[in-house]
C-alpha positions as CSV (number, residue, x, y, z in Angstrom):
1,M,20.3,-20.3,-9.8
2,S,18.5,-22.8,-7.6
3,S,14.7,-22.9,-8.0
4,S,11.7,-24.8,-6.8
5,V,8.4,-25.7,-8.4
6,L,5.0,-26.0,-6.9
7,S,2.0,-27.3,-8.7
8,C,-1.7,-28.2,-8.2
9,T,-4.9,-28.7,-10.2
10,L,-8.3,-27.2,-9.6
11,P,-11.7,-28.2,-11.1
12,L,-13.4,-25.6,-13.3
13,P,-17.2,-25.4,-13.8
14,A,-18.5,-26.3,-17.2
15,N,-19.4,-22.7,-18.2
16,Y,-16.0,-21.3,-17.1
17,R,-15.1,-18.3,-19.3
18,M,-11.4,-18.6,-19.7
19,T,-11.2,-15.7,-22.1
20,D,-12.2,-13.3,-19.3
21,I,-9.1,-14.3,-17.3
22,L,-6.7,-14.4,-20.2
23,S,-7.9,-11.0,-21.6
24,F,-7.4,-9.3,-18.2
25,H,-3.8,-10.6,-17.8
26,G,-3.0,-9.9,-21.5
27,R,-3.6,-6.2,-21.2
28,D,0.0,-5.3,-22.0
29,A,0.8,-6.3,-25.5
30,L,4.6,-6.1,-24.8
31,A,4.2,-8.9,-22.2
32,V,6.7,-7.4,-19.8
33,S,5.1,-8.9,-16.6
34,E,2.4,-11.2,-18.0
35,S,2.4,-13.5,-21.1
36,V,-0.8,-14.9,-22.6
37,A,-0.9,-17.6,-25.3
38,A,-3.6,-20.0,-26.3
39,N,-5.2,-21.3,-23.1
40,Q,-2.6,-20.2,-20.6
41,M,-1.0,-17.2,-18.9
42,R,2.3,-16.7,-17.2
43,K,2.8,-13.9,-14.7
44,G,5.8,-12.7,-12.7
45,I,4.9,-12.5,-9.0
46,L,6.7,-12.3,-5.7
47,W,6.3,-15.4,-3.5
48,H,7.3,-14.6,0.1
49,G,9.7,-12.0,-1.3
50,S,11.3,-14.2,-3.9
51,T,10.8,-13.7,-7.6
52,A,8.6,-16.4,-9.1
53,C,6.7,-17.2,-12.3
54,L,3.0,-18.3,-12.0
55,T,1.5,-20.3,-14.8
56,L,-2.2,-20.9,-15.1
57,R,-3.2,-23.4,-17.8
58,L,-7.0,-23.4,-18.4
59,L,-8.4,-26.7,-19.8
60,P,-11.9,-28.0,-20.1
61,L,-13.2,-28.6,-16.5
62,R,-9.8,-28.1,-14.9
63,A,-7.0,-25.6,-14.3
64,E,-3.4,-26.6,-14.0
65,I,-1.3,-24.3,-11.8
66,E,2.5,-24.1,-11.6
67,L,4.8,-21.8,-9.6
68,S,8.5,-21.6,-10.4
69,I,10.3,-19.9,-7.5
70,D,13.9,-18.6,-8.0
71,H,15.0,-19.4,-4.5
72,T,14.4,-22.6,-2.5
73,Q,14.4,-21.1,1.0
74,T,11.0,-19.6,0.5
75,S,7.7,-21.2,1.8
76,L,6.5,-24.1,-0.3
77,E,2.9,-24.5,0.7
78,V,0.7,-26.1,-2.0
79,D,-2.5,-25.1,-0.1
80,E,-1.4,-21.4,-0.3
81,L,-0.8,-21.7,-4.1
82,S,-4.2,-23.4,-4.5
83,A,-5.9,-20.6,-2.5
84,L,-4.1,-18.0,-4.7
85,A,-5.4,-19.6,-7.9
86,V,-8.9,-19.9,-6.5
87,R,-9.0,-16.1,-5.9
88,M,-7.4,-15.1,-9.2
89,L,-9.7,-17.3,-11.2
90,G,-12.8,-16.1,-9.3
91,L,-13.8,-19.6,-8.3
92,N,-14.9,-18.4,-4.9
93,Q,-17.4,-15.9,-6.4
94,P,-21.0,-17.1,-5.9
95,I,-22.1,-16.3,-9.4
96,D,-24.8,-19.0,-9.5
97,V,-26.5,-17.2,-6.7
98,F,-26.2,-13.9,-8.4
99,E,-27.4,-15.1,-11.8
100,E,-30.4,-16.8,-10.2
101,S,-31.3,-13.6,-8.2
102,V,-31.2,-11.2,-11.2
103,G,-32.0,-13.6,-14.1
104,Q,-35.6,-12.4,-14.4
105,H,-34.9,-8.7,-14.2
106,P,-36.5,-7.0,-17.2
107,Q,-33.4,-5.2,-18.4
108,L,-30.4,-6.8,-16.7
109,G,-31.6,-10.3,-16.9
110,V,-31.1,-10.7,-20.6
111,L,-27.6,-9.4,-20.4
112,I,-26.7,-11.7,-17.5
113,N,-28.1,-14.7,-19.3
114,N,-26.2,-13.9,-22.4
115,Q,-23.0,-13.5,-20.4
116,S,-23.6,-16.4,-18.0
117,G,-20.6,-17.6,-16.1
118,L,-18.8,-14.2,-16.1
119,R,-16.4,-13.9,-13.1
120,V,-14.1,-11.0,-12.1
121,P,-10.4,-11.8,-12.5
122,V,-8.5,-10.9,-9.3
123,A,-4.9,-9.8,-8.9
124,P,-2.5,-12.0,-6.9
125,T,-2.4,-9.4,-4.1
126,A,-4.5,-6.6,-2.9
127,F,-1.5,-4.2,-3.1
128,E,-1.2,-4.9,-6.9
129,A,-4.9,-4.2,-7.3
130,L,-4.7,-1.0,-5.3
131,S,-1.6,0.3,-7.0
132,W,-3.2,-0.5,-10.4
133,A,-6.4,1.4,-9.4
134,I,-4.3,4.4,-8.4
135,T,-2.4,4.2,-11.7
136,G,-5.6,4.2,-13.7
137,Q,-7.3,7.2,-12.1
138,Q,-8.6,9.7,-14.6
139,I,-6.5,8.4,-17.6
140,S,-7.1,6.0,-20.4
141,V,-6.5,2.3,-20.1
142,A,-3.7,2.5,-22.7
143,A,-1.9,5.2,-20.7
144,A,-2.3,3.3,-17.4
145,I,-0.8,0.2,-19.0
146,S,2.2,2.1,-20.3
147,I,2.8,3.6,-16.8
148,R,2.3,0.2,-15.2
149,R,4.9,-1.3,-17.5
150,K,7.5,1.3,-16.9
151,F,6.9,1.1,-13.1
152,I,7.4,-2.7,-13.1
153,Q,10.6,-2.3,-15.2
154,L,11.9,0.5,-13.0
155,V,11.7,-1.6,-9.9
156,G,13.4,-4.3,-11.8
157,L,12.4,-7.6,-10.0
158,Q,13.0,-10.1,-12.8
159,H,12.4,-13.8,-12.7
160,F,14.7,-16.3,-14.2
161,S,12.2,-16.8,-17.1
162,G,12.6,-13.2,-18.1
163,L,9.3,-11.9,-16.8
164,Y,9.3,-9.0,-14.5
165,C,7.5,-9.4,-11.2
166,Y,5.0,-6.9,-9.9
167,P,6.6,-5.2,-6.9
168,D,5.2,-5.4,-3.4
169,A,4.7,-2.6,-0.9
170,R,8.1,-3.1,0.7
171,H,9.9,-2.4,-2.6
172,V,7.8,0.5,-3.5
173,S,8.0,2.1,-0.1
174,C,11.8,2.4,-0.6
175,M,11.3,4.4,-3.8
176,S,11.2,8.2,-4.2
177,A,8.5,10.4,-5.7
178,S,10.9,11.5,-8.3
179,G,11.7,7.9,-9.2
180,L,8.0,7.1,-9.6
181,R,7.6,10.1,-11.8
182,Q,10.2,8.6,-14.2
183,A,7.6,5.9,-14.8
184,G,5.0,8.5,-15.7
185,F,3.1,8.9,-12.5
186,S,1.9,12.4,-11.7
187,K,3.2,14.1,-8.6
188,S,0.0,13.4,-6.7
189,K,-0.3,9.8,-7.8
190,A,3.4,9.2,-6.9
191,Q,2.8,10.5,-3.4
192,T,-0.4,8.5,-3.0
193,L,1.4,5.3,-4.0
194,L,4.2,6.0,-1.6
195,T,1.8,6.7,1.2
196,V,-0.2,3.4,0.7
197,S,3.1,1.5,0.4
198,Q,4.5,2.9,3.6
199,M,1.3,2.3,5.5
200,A,1.1,-1.3,4.3
201,V,4.6,-1.9,5.4
202,S,4.1,-0.3,8.8
203,G,0.8,-2.1,9.4
204,G,-1.3,1.1,9.2
205,L,-3.1,-0.4,6.2
206,E,-4.5,-3.9,6.3
207,L,-3.9,-5.6,2.9
208,N,-3.7,-9.3,3.9
209,N,-4.8,-11.6,1.2
210,T,-4.7,-14.8,3.2
211,Q,-7.8,-14.2,5.3
212,K,-10.9,-16.1,4.1
213,E,-13.1,-13.1,5.1
214,P,-11.0,-9.9,4.9
215,P,-12.2,-6.9,6.9
216,I,-13.6,-5.1,3.9
217,E,-15.2,-2.3,5.8
218,Q,-12.1,-1.6,7.8
219,I,-10.0,-1.5,4.7
220,R,-12.5,0.8,3.0
221,Q,-12.4,3.3,5.9
222,Q,-8.6,3.2,6.0
223,L,-8.3,3.9,2.3
224,L,-10.8,6.7,2.2
225,K,-8.7,8.6,4.7
226,I,-5.7,8.7,2.3
227,H,-5.3,11.8,0.2
228,G,-5.7,11.0,-3.4
229,I,-8.0,8.0,-2.9
230,G,-11.7,8.2,-3.5
231,P,-14.7,5.8,-3.7
232,W,-13.9,4.6,-7.2
233,T,-10.3,3.7,-6.4
234,V,-11.4,2.0,-3.2
235,N,-14.2,-0.1,-4.8
236,Y,-12.2,-1.0,-7.8
237,A,-9.2,-2.1,-5.7
238,L,-11.4,-4.2,-3.4
239,L,-13.0,-5.8,-6.5
240,R,-9.7,-6.7,-8.1
241,G,-7.8,-7.3,-4.8
242,Y,-10.3,-9.4,-2.9
243,G,-13.1,-10.2,-5.3
244,W,-15.5,-8.0,-3.3
245,L,-18.6,-7.9,-5.5
246,D,-20.6,-5.0,-3.9
247,G,-18.5,-1.9,-4.5
248,S,-20.5,0.7,-6.4
249,L,-18.6,1.7,-9.5
250,H,-21.0,4.4,-10.6
251,G,-18.1,6.8,-11.2
252,D,-16.6,4.5,-13.9
253,A,-17.0,5.9,-17.4
254,A,-17.4,2.4,-19.0
255,V,-20.0,1.4,-16.5
256,R,-22.0,4.6,-17.2
257,R,-21.7,3.9,-21.0
258,G,-22.7,0.3,-20.5
259,L,-25.8,1.2,-18.6
260,Q,-26.7,3.9,-21.1
261,V,-26.6,1.2,-23.8
262,L,-28.5,-1.4,-21.7
263,L,-31.3,1.0,-20.8
264,N,-31.3,2.5,-24.3
265,H,-30.8,6.0,-23.1
266,V,-30.1,8.7,-25.7
267,E,-28.2,11.0,-23.4
268,E,-25.2,10.1,-21.2
269,M,-26.1,9.0,-17.7
270,G,-24.7,10.9,-14.7
271,E,-23.0,9.3,-11.8
272,N,-26.0,9.8,-9.5
273,Q,-28.3,8.1,-11.9
274,V,-26.0,5.1,-12.2
275,R,-25.4,5.0,-8.4
276,Q,-29.2,4.9,-7.8
277,W,-29.7,2.2,-10.4
278,L,-26.9,0.0,-9.1
279,E,-28.2,0.3,-5.5
280,N,-31.1,-2.1,-6.5
281,F,-28.5,-4.9,-7.0
282,A,-26.7,-4.8,-3.7
283,P,-24.7,-7.0,-2.7
284,W,-23.7,-7.5,-6.4
285,R,-23.1,-4.0,-7.6
286,A,-19.5,-4.6,-8.7
287,L,-20.4,-7.8,-10.5
288,V,-23.2,-5.9,-12.3
289,A,-20.5,-3.3,-13.3
290,A,-18.3,-6.2,-14.6
291,H,-21.2,-7.3,-16.9
292,L,-21.6,-3.7,-18.1
293,W,-17.8,-3.6,-18.9
294,E,-18.2,-6.8,-20.9
295,L,-21.2,-5.2,-22.8
296,V,-19.1,-2.2,-23.7
297,S,-16.1,-4.3,-24.7
298,R,-18.2,-6.4,-27.0
299,G,-19.4,-3.2,-28.7
300,G,-22.9,-3.4,-27.2
């Protein structure tokens, strides 16, 4: 099979936390679609419709990016590859501004200073982020990872390297609800996934990742009108799909647990309590949530 390779290099800040990126992409221990080892990750993606393997190698002060595409007739734009890597690595997230603005907060400040440099890993496409958010609704992370793996294998878009590529909206829109249920989706989630896929293909849902300033509010309103999608799904998908750092994730169980630990509350915190507390940190509410996730993951 003919193939093409694109490559580029990006500078990394001195405090870049490579483990955050590697841990996110290493969620599936079976490594069906992503493979993480040492300081690099490999991920199967679709590049203008062709199966491809993206490699991100994280070194001190720089990232080396390589894309191996199975077919040569696809677009070969290095600038597009660079922009993709910037988004995925969170290099366009103004965390210095955030850390300066909250560094003196009596409760959050200590946590932020201890976790300085934290960025939110972003999926290659907004569709991947949205479909992952739908998959993870009201179930454990382990269960969501299992369904995601079966879903990727069911679609069957495999790169020459052996990694399976995450399907795009076009491929998913051609599936049936019964087919999706074979992967473990509930009836309602299967229908929601088909709806967003078909809307994305028809243009009824704007999920373009190439815009420097995507119409976040427009996308929010479009998503909230879809049956089976609520505020958590929308805000999580916009965080993982676009790096939008102001979605309120007060409905997230790990965020509530993290805030309970941070504030030293004996009782569990309700969604309204967490929502009101997060409101103090707009336009950084989702980034604050990411710090609370990290606190919980470290056993805080």
